[in-house]
DSSP file (Angstrom, degrees, kcal/mol; ACC not computed):
  #  RESIDUE AA STRUCTURE BP1 BP2  ACC     N-H-->O    O-->H-N    N-H-->O    O-->H-N    TCO  KAPPA ALPHA  PHI   PSI    X-CA   Y-CA   Z-CA
    1    1 A M              0   0    0      0, 0.0    15,-0.1     0, 0.0     2,-0.1   0.000 360.0 360.0 360.0  95.0    6.1    7.9    2.7
    2    2 A P        -     0   0    0      0, 0.0    13,-1.1     0, 0.0     2,-0.5  -0.382 360.0-161.4 -73.3 144.2    7.4    6.2    5.7
    3    3 A Q  E     -A   14   0A   0     11,-0.2     2,-0.4    -2,-0.1    11,-0.2  -0.984  17.1-177.8-117.8 119.8   10.3    3.8    5.6
    4    4 A V  E     -A   13   0A   0      9,-1.0     9,-1.9    -2,-0.5     2,-0.7  -0.957  23.5-135.2-125.8 130.8   10.4    1.6    8.7
    5    5 A C  E     -A   12   0A   0     -2,-0.4     2,-1.1     7,-0.2     7,-0.2  -0.770  13.8-144.0 -84.3 115.5   13.0   -1.0    9.6
    6    6 A D  E  >> -A   11   0A   0      5,-2.5     4,-2.0    -2,-0.7     5,-0.9  -0.725  13.2-163.7 -73.9  92.4   11.4   -4.2   10.9
    7    7 A T  T  45S+     0   0    0     -2,-1.1    -1,-0.2     1,-0.2     5,-0.0   0.760  82.5  55.8 -58.7 -29.2   14.1   -5.1   13.5
    8    8 A H  T  45S+     0   0    0      1,-0.2    -1,-0.2    -3,-0.1    -2,-0.0   0.960 124.3  19.3 -63.5 -56.4   12.8   -8.7   13.8
    9    9 A G  T  45S-     0   0    0     -3,-0.2    36,-0.3     2,-0.1    -2,-0.2   0.489  98.5-127.1 -94.3  -7.5   13.0   -9.7   10.1
   10   10 A L  T  <5 +     0   0    0     -4,-2.0    35,-2.2     1,-0.2    36,-0.6   0.940  59.2 146.8  52.3  51.7   15.5   -7.0    9.2
   11   11 A N  E   < -Ab   6  46A   0     -5,-0.9    -5,-2.5    33,-0.2     2,-0.5  -0.869  44.1-139.8-110.7 148.5   13.2   -5.8    6.3
   12   12 A M  E     -Ab   5  47A   0     34,-2.1    36,-3.6    -2,-0.4     2,-0.3  -0.945  21.4-161.6-113.5 127.2   12.8   -2.3    5.1
   13   13 A F  E     -Ab   4  48A   0     -9,-1.9    -9,-1.0    -2,-0.5     2,-0.3  -0.751  11.3-171.7-110.2 151.8    9.2   -1.3    4.3
   14   14 A C  E     -Ab   3  49A   0     34,-1.7    36,-2.9    -2,-0.3     2,-0.4  -0.904  11.1-154.8-146.6 123.1    7.9    1.6    2.2
   15   15 A V  E     + b   0  50A   0    -13,-1.1     2,-0.4    -2,-0.3    36,-0.3  -0.858  15.1 176.1-101.6 127.7    4.3    2.4    2.0
   16   16 A I  E     - b   0  51A   0     34,-2.7    36,-1.5    -2,-0.4     2,-0.5  -0.954  31.8-115.3-131.7 137.8    2.7    4.2   -0.9
   17   17 A C  E >   - b   0  52A   0     -2,-0.4     2,-3.2    34,-0.2     3,-0.5  -0.619  21.5-133.2 -74.6 125.0   -0.9    5.1   -1.7
   18   18 A A  T 3  S+     0   0    0     34,-1.4    72,-0.2    -2,-0.5    73,-0.2  -0.371  71.4 110.2 -76.1  72.0   -2.3    3.4   -4.8
   19   19 A L  T 3  S-     0   0    0     -2,-3.2     2,-0.2     1,-0.3    -1,-0.2   0.836  75.4 -21.2-114.2 -38.0   -3.9    6.5   -6.2
   20   20 A D  S <  S-     0   0    0     -3,-0.5    -1,-0.3     1,-0.1     3,-0.1  -0.782  84.7 -49.3-155.1-172.2   -2.2    7.7   -9.1
   21   21 A N  S    S-     0   0    0     -2,-0.2    -1,-0.1     1,-0.1     2,-0.1  -0.327  75.4 -82.1 -66.4 158.8    1.0    7.7  -11.2
   22   22 A L        -     0   0    0     71,-0.1     2,-0.2     4,-0.1    -1,-0.1  -0.353  46.4-168.3 -66.0 143.3    4.3    8.4   -9.2
   23   23 A L    >>  -     0   0    0     -3,-0.1     4,-1.9    -2,-0.1     3,-1.1  -0.639  39.6 -90.2-112.1 177.1    5.2   11.9   -8.4
   24   24 A Q  H 3> S+     0   0    0      1,-0.2     4,-2.1    -2,-0.2    -2,-0.0   0.894 125.2  53.8 -54.3 -47.9    8.4   13.3   -7.1
   25   25 A H  H 34 S+     0   0    0      1,-0.2    -1,-0.2     2,-0.2    -3,-0.0   0.641 110.8  50.6 -70.8  -7.1    7.5   13.1   -3.5
   26   26 A H  H <> S+     0   0    0     -3,-1.1     4,-0.8     2,-0.1    -2,-0.2   0.896 118.0  31.0 -84.6 -52.1    6.7    9.3   -4.1
   27   27 A Y  H  X S+     0   0    0     -4,-1.9     4,-2.9     1,-0.2     5,-0.3   0.816 105.5  70.2 -87.1 -25.6    9.8    8.0   -5.8
   28   28 A L  H  X S+     0   0    0     -4,-2.1     4,-2.3     1,-0.2    -1,-0.2   0.897 100.7  45.4 -62.1 -43.0   12.6   10.3   -4.3
   29   29 A P  H  > S+     0   0    0      0, 0.0     4,-1.4     0, 0.0    -1,-0.2   0.882 116.5  48.6 -66.3 -30.9   12.6    8.8   -0.7
   30   30 A T  H  X S+     0   0    0     -4,-0.8     4,-1.2     2,-0.2    -2,-0.2   0.897 110.1  47.5 -72.3 -33.6   12.5    5.4   -2.2
   31   31 A V  H  X S+     0   0    0     -4,-2.9     4,-1.0     1,-0.2     3,-0.5   0.920 110.1  55.6 -70.4 -41.7   15.3    6.0   -4.6
   32   32 A C  H  < S+     0   0    0     -4,-2.3    -1,-0.2    -5,-0.3    -2,-0.2   0.814 101.8  55.9 -49.9 -35.6   17.3    7.5   -1.7
   33   33 A V  H >< S+     0   0    0     -4,-1.4     3,-0.8     1,-0.2    -1,-0.2   0.837 108.5  49.4 -68.1 -37.3   16.7    4.3    0.2
   34   34 A T  H 3< S+     0   0    0     -4,-1.2    -1,-0.2    -3,-0.5    -2,-0.2   0.698  96.7  70.3 -72.4 -21.4   18.4    2.4   -2.8
   35   35 A C  T 3< S+     0   0    0     -4,-1.0    -1,-0.2    -3,-0.1    -2,-0.2   0.337  70.4 122.5 -85.2   3.9   21.2    4.8   -2.8
   36   36 A V  S <  S-     0   0    0     -3,-0.8     5,-0.2     1,-0.1    -3,-0.0  -0.468  79.8 -93.2 -64.1 136.0   22.5    3.4    0.4
   37   37 A P    >>  -     0   0    0      0, 0.0     3,-1.2     0, 0.0     4,-1.0  -0.163  36.5-114.3 -53.7 147.6   26.0    2.1    0.0
   38   38 A P  H 3> S+     0   0    0      0, 0.0     4,-0.8     0, 0.0     3,-0.2   0.812 114.0  58.6 -55.5 -37.7   26.1   -1.7   -0.9
   39   39 A H  H 34 S+     0   0    0      1,-0.2     4,-0.2     2,-0.2     3,-0.1   0.800 107.8  47.3 -62.8 -29.0   27.7   -2.7    2.3
   40   40 A M  H X4 S+     0   0    0     -3,-1.2     3,-1.1     1,-0.2     4,-0.4   0.729  98.8  65.5 -79.2 -26.5   24.9   -1.2    4.2
   41   41 A M  H 3< S+     0   0    0     -4,-1.0     3,-0.5     1,-0.3    -1,-0.2   0.670  89.3  70.6 -73.3 -20.4   22.3   -2.8    2.1
   42   42 A L  T 3< S+     0   0    0     -4,-0.8    -1,-0.3     1,-0.2    -2,-0.2   0.805  87.8  68.5 -62.4 -27.0   23.7   -6.4    3.6
   43   43 A I  S <  S+     0   0    0     -3,-1.1     2,-0.4    -4,-0.2    -1,-0.2   0.859  95.7  55.3 -70.0 -35.0   22.1   -5.3    6.8
   44   44 A F  S    S-     0   0    0     -3,-0.5   -33,-0.2    -4,-0.4     3,-0.1  -0.809  70.3-150.6 -99.4 137.0   18.6   -5.6    5.4
   45   45 A H  S    S-     0   0    0    -35,-2.2     2,-0.3    -2,-0.4   -34,-0.2   0.920  79.3 -13.8 -65.3 -46.3   17.4   -9.0    3.8
   46   46 A R  E     -b   11   0A   0    -36,-0.6   -34,-2.1    -3,-0.1     2,-0.6  -0.990  57.0-121.3-162.9 157.6   15.0   -7.1    1.6
   47   47 A F  E     -b   12   0A   0     -2,-0.3    59,-2.8   -36,-0.2   -34,-0.2  -0.934  33.9-157.1-108.6 115.5   13.3   -3.9    0.8
   48   48 A V  E     -b   13   0A   0    -36,-3.6   -34,-1.7    -2,-0.6     2,-0.1  -0.868   1.0-151.3 -98.1 107.6    9.5   -4.5    0.9
   49   49 A P  E     -b   14   0A   0      0, 0.0    62,-3.2     0, 0.0     2,-0.3  -0.437  16.5-169.3 -71.0 155.6    7.3   -2.1   -1.0
   50   50 A G  E     -bc  15 111A   0    -36,-2.9   -34,-2.7    60,-0.2     2,-0.4  -0.999  13.2-155.8-150.0 151.2    3.8   -1.5    0.2
   51   51 A W  E     -bc  16 112A   0     60,-2.6    62,-2.0    -2,-0.3     2,-0.7  -0.993  14.5-141.3-125.5 129.7    0.6    0.1   -1.0
   52   52 A D  E     +b   17   0A   0    -36,-1.5   -34,-1.4    -2,-0.4    60,-0.1  -0.847  27.2 171.4 -83.7 109.3   -2.3    1.4    1.1
   53   53 A T        +     0   0    0     -2,-0.7     2,-0.3   -36,-0.2    34,-0.1   0.158  44.4  83.2-114.5  12.5   -5.3    0.4   -0.9
   54   54 A H        +     0   0    0     33,-0.0     4,-0.2     4,-0.0     2,-0.1  -0.761  60.0  57.5-112.7 162.7   -8.3    1.3    1.4
   55   55 A G  S  > S-     0   0    0     -2,-0.3     4,-1.3     1,-0.1     3,-0.4  -0.247  85.5 -62.7 116.2 167.1  -10.0    4.5    2.1
   56   56 A L  H  > S+     0   0    0      1,-0.2     4,-2.9     2,-0.2     5,-0.2   0.786 113.8  66.8 -54.9 -42.9  -12.0    7.4    0.6
   57   57 A P  H  > S+     0   0    0      0, 0.0     4,-2.2     0, 0.0    -1,-0.2   0.931 106.0  40.7 -57.8 -44.8   -9.3    8.8   -1.7
   58   58 A I  H  > S+     0   0    0     -3,-0.4     4,-2.2     1,-0.2    -2,-0.2   0.884 114.4  52.6 -73.5 -28.3   -9.4    5.8   -4.0
   59   59 A E  H  X S+     0   0    0     -4,-1.3     4,-2.1     2,-0.2    -1,-0.2   0.856 111.1  48.1 -67.3 -39.4  -13.2    5.5   -3.8
   60   60 A L  H  X S+     0   0    0     -4,-2.9     4,-1.8     2,-0.2    -2,-0.2   0.881 107.7  53.7 -73.5 -35.0  -13.5    9.2   -4.8
   61   61 A K  H  X S+     0   0    0     -4,-2.2     4,-1.8    -5,-0.2    -2,-0.2   0.927 111.6  48.4 -64.5 -42.6  -11.0    8.8   -7.7
   62   62 A V  H  X S+     0   0    0     -4,-2.2     4,-0.7     1,-0.2    -2,-0.2   0.920 111.3  47.5 -54.9 -46.0  -13.3    5.9   -8.9
   63   63 A L  H >< S+     0   0    0     -4,-2.1     3,-0.6     1,-0.2    -1,-0.2   0.829 108.3  55.8 -68.1 -33.4  -16.4    7.9   -8.6
   64   64 A Q  H 3< S+     0   0    0     -4,-1.8    -1,-0.2     1,-0.2    -2,-0.2   0.858 106.8  51.8 -69.8 -37.6  -14.8   10.9  -10.4
   65   65 A S  H 3< S+     0   0    0     -4,-1.8    -1,-0.2    -5,-0.2    -2,-0.2   0.644  95.8  86.4 -77.4 -11.9  -13.9    8.7  -13.4
   66   66 A L  S << S-     0   0    0     -4,-0.7     2,-0.1    -3,-0.6    -3,-0.0  -0.547  83.5-111.1 -89.9 149.6  -17.4    7.3  -13.7
   67   67 A P     >  -     0   0    0      0, 0.0     4,-2.6     0, 0.0     5,-0.2  -0.388  35.0-110.4 -68.6 159.1  -20.3    8.9  -15.8
   68   68 A A  H  > S+     0   0    0      1,-0.2     4,-2.0     2,-0.2     5,-0.1   0.870 116.5  54.2 -63.9 -41.7  -23.2   10.3  -13.7
   69   69 A S  H  > S+     0   0    0      1,-0.2     4,-1.2     2,-0.2    -1,-0.2   0.872 111.6  43.6 -65.5 -36.7  -25.6    7.7  -14.8
   70   70 A E  H  4 S+     0   0    0      2,-0.2     4,-0.4     1,-0.2    -2,-0.2   0.833 111.8  54.0 -76.4 -33.3  -23.3    4.9  -13.8
   71   71 A R  H >< S+     0   0    0     -4,-2.6     3,-0.7     1,-0.2    -2,-0.2   0.846 106.0  52.0 -62.0 -33.7  -22.4    6.5  -10.6
   72   72 A A  H 3< S+     0   0    0     -4,-2.0    -2,-0.2     1,-0.2    -1,-0.2   0.855 111.2  47.9 -67.1 -36.8  -26.0    6.8   -9.6
   73   73 A A  T 3< S+     0   0    0     -4,-1.2     2,-0.3    -5,-0.1    -1,-0.2   0.451  89.4 108.8 -81.4  -5.8  -26.6    3.1  -10.3
   74   74 A L    <   -     0   0    0     -3,-0.7     2,-0.2    -4,-0.4    -3,-0.0  -0.609  52.5-160.0 -81.5 125.7  -23.5    2.0   -8.3
   75   75 A D     >  -     0   0    0     -2,-0.3     4,-2.4     1,-0.1     5,-0.3  -0.512  34.4 -94.4 -93.7 179.0  -24.1    0.3   -5.1
   76   76 A T  H  > S+     0   0    0      1,-0.2     4,-2.4     2,-0.2     3,-0.3   0.947 124.5  46.1 -55.0 -53.1  -21.6   -0.2   -2.1
   77   77 A L  H  > S+     0   0    0      1,-0.2     4,-1.9     2,-0.2    -1,-0.2   0.865 112.8  53.0 -61.2 -29.1  -20.3   -3.6   -3.1
   78   78 A G  H  > S+     0   0    0      1,-0.2     4,-2.1     2,-0.2    -1,-0.2   0.891 109.7  47.9 -70.3 -34.8  -19.9   -2.3   -6.8
   79   79 A L  H  X S+     0   0    0     -4,-2.4     4,-2.7    -3,-0.3     5,-0.2   0.855 110.4  50.2 -70.1 -35.4  -17.9    0.6   -5.7
   80   80 A R  H  X S+     0   0    0     -4,-2.4     4,-1.7    -5,-0.3    -2,-0.2   0.898 111.8  48.9 -68.1 -38.0  -15.6   -1.5   -3.5
   81   81 A E  H  X S+     0   0    0     -4,-1.9     4,-2.8    -5,-0.2     5,-0.2   0.963 112.8  48.0 -63.4 -54.5  -15.1   -3.9   -6.4
   82   82 A K  H  X S+     0   0    0     -4,-2.1     4,-2.7     1,-0.2    -2,-0.2   0.878 112.2  50.2 -49.4 -45.2  -14.3   -0.9   -8.8
   83   83 A A  H  X S+     0   0    0     -4,-2.7     4,-2.1     1,-0.2    -1,-0.2   0.841 109.0  50.7 -73.4 -29.1  -11.9    0.5   -6.2
   84   84 A K  H  X S+     0   0    0     -4,-1.7     4,-2.5    -5,-0.2    -2,-0.2   0.928 111.1  47.0 -68.1 -44.5  -10.1   -2.7   -5.8
   85   85 A Q  H  X S+     0   0    0     -4,-2.8     4,-2.0     1,-0.2     5,-0.2   0.925 114.7  49.3 -63.3 -41.5   -9.6   -3.1   -9.5
   86   86 A F  H  X S+     0   0    0     -4,-2.7     4,-2.1    -5,-0.2    -2,-0.2   0.908 110.5  48.6 -62.4 -39.7   -8.5    0.5   -9.7
   87   87 A A  H  X S+     0   0    0     -4,-2.1     4,-2.2     1,-0.2    -2,-0.2   0.906 113.5  46.8 -64.3 -45.5   -6.1    0.0   -6.8
   88   88 A L  H  X S+     0   0    0     -4,-2.5     4,-1.4     2,-0.2    -1,-0.2   0.794 112.3  50.1 -70.2 -28.7   -4.6   -3.2   -8.3
   89   89 A H  H  X S+     0   0    0     -4,-2.0     4,-2.2    -5,-0.2    -1,-0.2   0.897 112.3  48.6 -75.6 -43.2   -4.2   -1.6  -11.8
   90   90 A T  H  X S+     0   0    0     -4,-2.1     4,-2.5     2,-0.2    -2,-0.2   0.846 107.5  54.1 -65.1 -37.5   -2.5    1.4  -10.1
   91   91 A I  H  X S+     0   0    0     -4,-2.2     4,-3.2     2,-0.2     5,-0.2   0.943 108.4  50.1 -60.0 -48.6   -0.1   -0.9   -8.1
   92   92 A E  H  X S+     0   0    0     -4,-1.4     4,-2.0     1,-0.2    -2,-0.2   0.922 113.1  46.0 -65.8 -42.2    1.1   -2.6  -11.3
   93   93 A Q  H  X S+     0   0    0     -4,-2.2     4,-1.6     2,-0.2    -1,-0.2   0.923 115.9  45.4 -63.1 -42.3    1.7    0.9  -13.0
   94   94 A Q  H  X S+     0   0    0     -4,-2.5     4,-3.2     2,-0.2     3,-0.3   0.948 111.3  53.9 -59.1 -50.6    3.6    2.2   -9.8
   95   95 A K  H  X S+     0   0    0     -4,-3.2     4,-2.1     1,-0.3    -1,-0.2   0.887 110.6  45.2 -58.8 -45.4    5.6   -1.0   -9.6
   96   96 A E  H  X S+     0   0    0     -4,-2.0     4,-1.4    -5,-0.2    -1,-0.3   0.806 112.3  51.5 -73.5 -24.9    6.7   -0.7  -13.2
   97   97 A Q  H  X S+     0   0    0     -4,-1.6     4,-1.8    -3,-0.3    -2,-0.2   0.848 111.0  48.5 -74.5 -37.6    7.6    3.1  -12.8
   98   98 A F  H  X>S+     0   0    0     -4,-3.2     5,-2.2     1,-0.2     4,-0.6   0.929 110.3  51.1 -69.4 -33.8    9.7    2.2   -9.7
   99   99 A K  H ><5S+     0   0    0     -4,-2.1     3,-0.6     1,-0.2    -2,-0.2   0.862 108.0  52.7 -68.8 -35.9   11.4   -0.6  -11.6
  100  100 A R  H 3<5S+     0   0    0     -4,-1.4    -1,-0.2     1,-0.2    -2,-0.2   0.827 106.1  53.5 -63.4 -36.1   12.2    2.0  -14.3
  101  101 A Y  H 3<5S-     0   0    0     -4,-1.8    -1,-0.2    -5,-0.1    -2,-0.2   0.604 122.6-110.8 -74.3  -9.5   13.7    4.4  -11.7
  102  102 A G  T <<5 +     0   0    0     -3,-0.6     2,-0.4    -4,-0.6    -3,-0.2   0.730  54.6 168.9  86.7  23.7   15.9    1.4  -10.6
  103  103 A V      < -     0   0    0     -5,-2.2     2,-0.6     1,-0.0    -1,-0.2  -0.565  28.0-143.0 -65.0 115.6   14.4    0.7   -7.3
  104  104 A W        +     0   0    0     -2,-0.4     2,-0.3   -73,-0.1    -1,-0.0  -0.780  44.2 137.3 -82.9 119.3   15.7   -2.6   -5.8
  105  105 A A        -     0   0    0     -2,-0.6     2,-1.5   -59,-0.1   -57,-0.2  -0.945  67.8 -95.2-156.0 170.5   12.8   -4.2   -4.0
  106  106 A D    >   +     0   0    0    -59,-2.8     3,-1.2    -2,-0.3    -2,-0.1  -0.645  50.2 168.8 -94.7  78.5   11.0   -7.5   -3.4
  107  107 A W  T 3   +     0   0    0     -2,-1.5    -1,-0.2     1,-0.2   -59,-0.0   0.597  64.7  63.9 -69.8 -10.0    8.5   -6.8   -6.1
  108  108 A E  T 3  S+     0   0    0      1,-0.2    -1,-0.2    -3,-0.1    -2,-0.1   0.589 112.3  32.0 -92.9  -5.9    7.0  -10.3   -6.1
  109  109 A S  S <  S+     0   0    0     -3,-1.2    -1,-0.2     2,-0.0    -2,-0.1  -0.338  82.0 170.3-146.4  64.4    5.7  -10.2   -2.6
  110  110 A P        -     0   0    0      0, 0.0     2,-0.6     0, 0.0   -60,-0.2  -0.263  41.4-108.5 -77.1 163.3    4.7   -6.5   -1.9
  111  111 A Y  E     +c   50   0A   0    -62,-3.2   -60,-2.6   -97,-0.2     2,-0.4  -0.845  45.9 171.3 -87.0 112.1    2.7   -5.3    1.3
  112  112 A I  E >   -c   51   0A   0     -2,-0.6     3,-2.0   -62,-0.2     6,-0.3  -0.984  30.5-145.7-130.6 125.4   -0.9   -4.4    0.0
  113  113 A T  T 3  S+     0   0    0    -62,-2.0   -61,-0.1    -2,-0.4    -1,-0.1   0.592  93.6  64.6 -71.2  -6.5   -3.5   -3.7    2.5
  114  114 A L  T 3  S+     0   0    0    -63,-0.2    -1,-0.3     4,-0.1   -62,-0.1   0.489  76.3 111.5 -88.2   0.6   -6.4   -5.2    0.4
  115  115 A Q  S <> S-     0   0    0     -3,-2.0     4,-2.3     1,-0.1     5,-0.2  -0.452  76.2-129.1 -70.6 142.5   -4.8   -8.8    0.7
  116  116 A P  H  > S+     0   0    0      0, 0.0     4,-2.3     0, 0.0     5,-0.2   0.809 107.3  60.9 -69.0 -23.9   -6.9  -11.0    3.0
  117  117 A E  H  > S+     0   0    0      2,-0.2     4,-2.6     1,-0.2     5,-0.2   0.947 106.6  45.2 -61.7 -42.1   -3.8  -11.9    5.0
  118  118 A Y  H  > S+     0   0    0     -6,-0.3     4,-2.2     1,-0.2    -1,-0.2   0.922 113.1  50.1 -65.0 -44.7   -3.4   -8.2    5.9
  119  119 A E  H  X S+     0   0    0     -4,-2.3     4,-1.8     1,-0.2    -1,-0.2   0.882 110.5  49.5 -58.8 -39.8   -7.0   -7.8    6.7
  120  120 A A  H  X S+     0   0    0     -4,-2.3     4,-2.6     2,-0.2    -1,-0.2   0.897 109.0  53.0 -68.0 -43.0   -7.0  -11.0    8.9
  121  121 A A  H  X S+     0   0    0     -4,-2.6     4,-1.8    -5,-0.2    -1,-0.2   0.896 108.7  51.0 -58.1 -39.3   -3.9   -9.7   10.8
  122  122 A Q  H  X S+     0   0    0     -4,-2.2     4,-3.0     2,-0.2    -2,-0.2   0.915 108.6  49.2 -56.0 -46.2   -5.7   -6.4   11.5
  123  123 A L  H  X S+     0   0    0     -4,-1.8     4,-3.8     1,-0.2     5,-0.3   0.935 110.5  53.0 -70.5 -47.7   -8.7   -8.2   12.8
  124  124 A R  H  X S+     0   0    0     -4,-2.6     4,-1.5     1,-0.2    -1,-0.2   0.826 111.0  45.5 -59.1 -30.2   -6.4  -10.3   15.1
  125  125 A V  H  X S+     0   0    0     -4,-1.8     4,-2.6     2,-0.2    -2,-0.2   0.917 112.9  49.8 -74.2 -47.7   -4.7   -7.3   16.5
  126  126 A F  H  X S+     0   0    0     -4,-3.0     4,-3.0     1,-0.2    -2,-0.2   0.922 111.2  50.7 -57.4 -44.2   -8.1   -5.5   17.0
  127  127 A G  H  X S+     0   0    0     -4,-3.8     4,-2.8     2,-0.2    -1,-0.2   0.918 111.0  48.0 -61.1 -38.2   -9.4   -8.6   18.8
  128  128 A A  H  X S+     0   0    0     -4,-1.5     4,-1.9    -5,-0.3    -2,-0.2   0.959 111.5  48.5 -62.3 -51.1   -6.5   -8.8   21.1
  129  129 A M  H  <>S+     0   0    0     -4,-2.6     5,-2.7     1,-0.2     6,-0.5   0.878 111.1  52.5 -54.7 -44.0   -6.7   -5.2   21.8
  130  130 A F  H ><5S+     0   0    0     -4,-3.0     3,-2.1     1,-0.2     5,-0.3   0.953 110.8  47.2 -56.0 -54.4  -10.6   -5.7   22.5
  131  131 A L  H 3<5S+     0   0    0     -4,-2.8    -1,-0.2     1,-0.3    -2,-0.2   0.767 107.2  55.3 -68.3 -19.6   -9.9   -8.6   25.0
  132  132 A N  T 3<5S-     0   0    0     -4,-1.9    -1,-0.3    -5,-0.2    -2,-0.2   0.384 117.8-113.5 -90.3   8.3   -7.2   -6.7   26.8
  133  133 A G  T < 5S+     0   0    0     -3,-2.1    -3,-0.2    -5,-0.2    -2,-0.1   0.614  84.8 119.5  80.1  18.7   -9.8   -3.8   27.4
  134  134 A H      < +     0   0    0     -5,-2.7     2,-0.4    -6,-0.2    -4,-0.2   0.571  66.0  65.8 -89.9  -3.0   -8.1   -1.2   25.2
  135  135 A I        +     0   0    0     -6,-0.5     2,-0.3    -5,-0.3    -2,-0.1  -0.974  68.5 148.8-119.0 128.6  -11.3   -1.0   23.0
  136  136 A Y        -     0   0    0     -2,-0.4     2,-0.6     0, 0.0    -6,-0.0  -0.995  51.2-105.3-157.5 155.8  -14.3    0.4   24.7
  137  137 A R              0   0    0     -2,-0.3    -2,-0.0     1,-0.1     0, 0.0  -0.751 360.0 360.0 -84.6 121.6  -17.5    2.5   24.0
  138  138 A G              0   0    0     -2,-0.6    -1,-0.1     0, 0.0     0, 0.0   0.387 360.0 360.0 -92.0 360.0  -17.0    6.0   25.5
């Protein structure tokens, strides 16, 4: 679970996979970040939690939770919608668990990879890389 200091905005980020309830390896590094002495916390404007909500692990978790008949009738768009709902539900659960652990963070505006703003930013970066010749067919 990486914690990265954004030197421009002086924000601290923590990215978590929205897969299940929190385990020790999820909350321990995050709680340790909030154990920084108060005078050091003044360096950072805010601690921004983030969730990686894309990918096969979430889709597999959704598929495993469905009965075989429903799984067979599920199309790609249906699976994506169910995975999105699962991820958003899990984010809310994890957010409440982190709050119970006493983690100070900007819970109102977290970093979530399924947000349209995030996806648009990724497309802009990819487009710039393509225009600069960094993306090519090998």
